[in-house]
C-alpha positions as CSV (number, residue, x, y, z in Angstrom):
1,X,10.8,-8.6,7.2
2,X,11.2,-9.9,3.7
3,X,9.3,-13.0,2.6
4,X,10.3,-15.1,-0.5
5,X,7.8,-17.7,-1.6
6,X,10.4,-19.5,-3.7
7,X,12.6,-21.0,-1.0
8,X,11.9,-22.8,2.3
9,X,14.3,-22.2,5.2
10,X,16.5,-25.2,6.1
11,X,15.3,-27.1,3.1
12,X,16.3,-24.9,0.1
13,X,18.8,-22.8,2.1
14,X,20.6,-22.9,5.4
15,X,19.9,-19.9,7.6
16,X,23.2,-20.2,9.4
17,X,25.5,-20.5,6.4
18,X,23.3,-18.7,3.8
19,X,23.9,-21.4,1.3
20,X,21.2,-22.0,-1.3
21,X,20.8,-25.6,-2.3
22,X,19.9,-26.0,-6.0
23,X,16.3,-27.1,-6.5
24,X,16.6,-28.2,-10.1
25,X,19.2,-28.9,-12.7
26,X,21.5,-26.0,-12.2
27,X,22.4,-25.7,-15.9
28,X,18.9,-25.3,-17.1
29,X,18.0,-22.8,-14.3
30,X,21.1,-20.8,-15.1
31,X,21.5,-17.5,-16.8
32,X,22.1,-19.3,-20.1
33,X,18.6,-20.8,-20.1
34,X,17.2,-17.4,-19.3
35,X,19.2,-15.7,-22.0
36,X,18.0,-18.2,-24.6
37,X,14.4,-17.7,-23.4
38,X,14.7,-14.0,-23.7
39,X,16.3,-14.1,-27.1
40,X,13.5,-16.5,-28.3
41,X,10.9,-14.1,-26.9
42,X,9.3,-16.6,-24.6
43,X,7.1,-15.3,-21.8
44,X,7.8,-16.3,-18.2
45,X,5.9,-19.4,-17.0
46,X,3.0,-18.7,-14.6
47,X,3.8,-19.8,-11.1
48,X,1.3,-22.1,-9.5
49,X,1.2,-23.1,-5.9
50,X,0.3,-26.6,-4.7
51,X,-1.5,-27.1,-1.3
52,X,1.7,-27.6,0.6
53,X,3.2,-24.4,-0.7
54,X,0.0,-22.5,0.2
55,X,0.1,-24.0,3.7
56,X,3.7,-23.0,4.0
57,X,3.0,-19.4,3.1
58,X,0.0,-19.4,5.4
59,X,2.1,-20.7,8.3
60,X,4.7,-18.0,7.6
61,X,2.0,-15.4,7.8
62,X,0.7,-16.8,11.1
63,X,4.2,-16.9,12.5
64,X,4.7,-13.3,11.5
65,X,1.5,-12.3,13.2
66,X,2.5,-14.0,16.4
67,X,6.0,-12.6,16.4
68,X,4.7,-9.1,15.9
69,X,2.1,-9.5,18.6
70,X,-0.7,-9.2,16.0
71,X,0.4,-5.7,15.0
72,X,-0.7,-4.1,11.8
73,X,1.1,-5.8,8.9
74,X,1.3,-4.8,5.3
75,X,2.2,-7.4,2.7
76,X,3.8,-5.7,-0.3
77,X,3.7,-7.9,-3.3
78,X,6.6,-7.0,-5.6
79,X,6.9,-8.8,-8.9
80,X,7.6,-7.5,-12.4
81,X,5.6,-10.4,-13.9
82,X,1.9,-9.8,-13.5
83,X,0.0,-13.0,-12.6
84,X,-3.5,-12.4,-11.2
85,X,-3.9,-16.0,-10.0
86,X,-0.7,-15.8,-8.0
87,X,-1.7,-12.4,-6.7
88,X,-5.0,-13.8,-5.6
89,X,-3.4,-16.6,-3.7
90,X,-1.2,-14.3,-1.7
91,X,-3.9,-11.7,-1.2
92,X,-6.3,-14.3,0.1
93,X,-3.8,-15.5,2.6
94,X,-2.9,-12.0,3.7
95,X,-6.6,-11.1,4.2
96,X,-7.1,-14.4,6.1
97,X,-4.4,-13.4,8.5
98,X,-5.7,-9.8,8.9
99,X,-2.9,-8.2,6.9
100,X,-3.2,-5.3,4.5
101,X,-2.2,-6.2,1.0
102,X,-0.6,-4.0,-1.7
103,X,0.0,-5.4,-5.1
104,X,2.5,-3.7,-7.5
105,X,2.9,-6.0,-10.4
106,X,-0.2,-4.7,-12.3
107,X,1.9,-1.5,-12.8
108,X,4.2,-3.5,-15.1
109,X,1.5,-5.5,-16.8
110,X,1.7,-3.7,-20.2
111,X,5.2,-2.4,-19.9
112,X,8.3,-3.5,-21.8
113,X,10.0,-5.5,-19.0
114,X,13.4,-5.2,-20.6
115,X,13.4,-1.6,-19.5
116,X,12.9,-2.7,-15.8
117,X,15.4,-5.5,-15.4
118,X,19.2,-5.3,-14.7
119,X,20.1,-7.0,-18.0
120,X,19.1,-9.9,-20.2
121,X,21.0,-12.3,-18.0
122,X,19.7,-11.0,-14.7
123,X,16.0,-10.4,-14.6
124,X,16.0,-8.8,-11.2
125,X,14.4,-5.4,-11.0
126,X,16.7,-2.4,-11.8
127,X,16.8,1.0,-10.3
128,X,13.8,2.3,-12.3
129,X,11.7,-0.7,-11.3
130,X,12.7,-0.3,-7.6
131,X,11.8,3.4,-7.8
132,X,8.3,2.5,-9.1
133,X,7.9,-0.1,-6.4
134,X,8.9,2.5,-3.8
135,X,6.4,5.0,-5.3
136,X,3.6,2.5,-5.2
137,X,4.3,1.6,-1.6
138,X,4.7,5.3,-0.6
139,X,1.4,6.2,-2.2
140,X,-0.3,3.4,-0.3
141,X,1.2,4.4,3.0
142,X,0.2,8.1,2.5
143,X,-3.4,7.1,1.6
144,X,-3.6,4.8,4.7
145,X,-1.4,6.6,7.2
146,X,-4.2,7.3,9.7
147,X,-5.0,3.6,9.9
148,X,-1.4,2.5,9.8
149,X,-0.3,4.7,12.6
150,X,-3.2,4.4,15.0
151,X,-2.3,2.7,18.1
152,X,-3.9,-0.6,19.2
153,X,-6.3,-0.9,16.3
154,X,-6.1,-3.5,13.6
């Protein structure tokens, strides 16, 4: 299951039609704005969560726990932009819901992010970044495989 904290189902997008509704001025959230920001060397803005967003994420985690019959759940935090405050929010909610938490963005903290994105206009992780994400997750699974694969124990 993939969880995205940026969009709320049936508010920001329609689950049946897979249509994303623009949240802001489309022009300024476009590739052009990102391109200008990259060229000017501006750093990404830190993401902050308000109480309703934190409640939404917490409810999603609770729903996940219920739907999986309170099975062992691992939350894998994937982001190229290191933001300790944001990590703490998600980690706290994961722990509150008895989930394991793996954070991967610290790996990219002091890296040149231009080497890890598709291109200047599309800041999604490229193959190299996805390989590093996979290695981080694989290492965690290997270190915790006894716990992860034990039956009926949280």
